[in-house]
N, C-alpha and C positions, 0 to 999 in steps of 0.2 A: 447200779454198778455194772461196768462192762465185763463180760465174761468171754466174749467171742473175739478171736484174733482177726482183726481187719487192719487195713493200712493205717499207719500212725498209732498203732497200739504199742505200749511198752509191755513186753512179754518176758516173764521170768520162767526159766526152765530148770528143772532138776534133771540131771543127765549123767550117763556114763558113756565112755567110748571104748570099744574094743577093736582089735584088728580082726581080720578074717579068720584067724586061728583061735580067737577067743581070749587073746592076751589083753590085759587092761592097758589102755593107752592114757586115759584120763579118768580118774575116779569121781570127777564132778564134785569135789569137796566144796567148792564155792558154786552156787547156782549161777547160771548164765542169764544175764538180762540184756535185752537188745531192743532196738526200735524197729518195728516191723513195717515193711513197705518199700524195700529196695534201697536201703541205706548202707548196704554192705556190712551189716553188723553180724551176719551169720551166713553160712554157705547158702547160695540161692536155692539149691535143691531142697534143703531143709526148710527154708522160708516158705517155699511153695507148698510143701507138705503140711506145714503148720497153719496155713491160711484157712480161716473158718473154724478151726478147732476151738474147744472151750476149756476153761479151767478144769483140771483133773484128768483130761484125756491123756492117754499114753500112746506113743508111737515108737516103732523101731524102723530106722532108716539106714540102708546100706549105701554108702557113697563109694563110687569107683575113684581111683586116684585123680582122674581129670576133673572130677567134681569137688575134690578136697584140696590136697596140697600139690597136685600136679604129678606128672610122670617123672621118674628118676632120669636125670640128664647126666650122662657120663662126662660131657664136656665141662661140667662144673666141678669135676674132681681134678686136682692138680698136685703135682709133686714139686715142692720147692726146696731150695737149699736152706738148711737149718740156720745158716749164718744170717739169713734175712729176718730172723725172729729173735725176740729177747731170749735170754738164757733160761728163764723160769717158765717156759711154756709147758703145757701138759695136754694130753689127749682129752678132748671134751671142751677145751676153751674155744671161744668163738670171737670173731672180729668182723668188722664191716670193711668192705672194699668197694669203691665206686667203680662202675663199669668203665671200659675204655672210652666210651662215648660220653661219659660223665652224667648219664641220664638217671641211673638208679644205683642204689646201694644194695649189695648182696651180702648177706651174713654167711661167712664161711666158718665151718667147725673143723678143728684139728681132729683127724680120725686115726692118725698113726704117726709115730716118730721113730725112725730107725736109721742107723748108719749115716748120720749127717743129713738125712732128708726128712721133710715134714709133708705129710699128706693132708691136704685141706679139701673140704667138700662144701660146695655152695648150695647143695640141695637142702630143702627143708627136711628135718629128721623123719618126717612122715611121707616124704615124696615117694610115689610108687606103691603106697599102701592103701588098700581098700579099708574103709572104716565103717564100723557099725555103731550107730548112735541109738541109745535107748533114752527116750525123752519122756518127761511128764510135764505138762503145762501146770506150773505152780501158781502163776498169777498173771492176770491180764488187766491192764488199765489203759485209759486214754492218755496219750502223750500230751505234755504241755506245749503251748505255742513255742516256747523257748527251745524245748527239746526238738521239735519238728524243724525249727529254724536252723538249729545247729547240726541236725542229722544224727544225734546220738542221745542216749539217756543221761540224765543228770541225777545226782543224789545217790541214795543207797544202791549199791550194785551197779552203778553207772559211772559216768565220767566226772571227774572233779577237776577244777582249775586250780 
């Protein structure tokens, strides 16, 4: 049975995430399972720290914003006329908008509605936030050929078609 995290391992982590002030960001209610070895299943800094670790090992990793959800970008905050939106919008709702060059979709959240104006923010809610991950390696197994071919985990805790 494989217990050490190497390339093409399927890794299951028990985790919690806090911000730099100790506020809970993610209680890790559902363990995180990812395919180890550069498949973009987890932040690269965390993947590097986990390499070679074994089942049962614990780590605390602090990620700066640029290693997590990026720095906060003021240019992604816009004030729009409320007439452009449906009447039933509320703060906290989100919508996708394709960039002007048509290349990518950005998710915008409504952060304020006042005096006929709507403030929308295209930043990830955790942009600009340093995050502290407390991780425990819960399980390590060899990935199947299919998982490696698809670049992600299948089955329990993984991706389903």
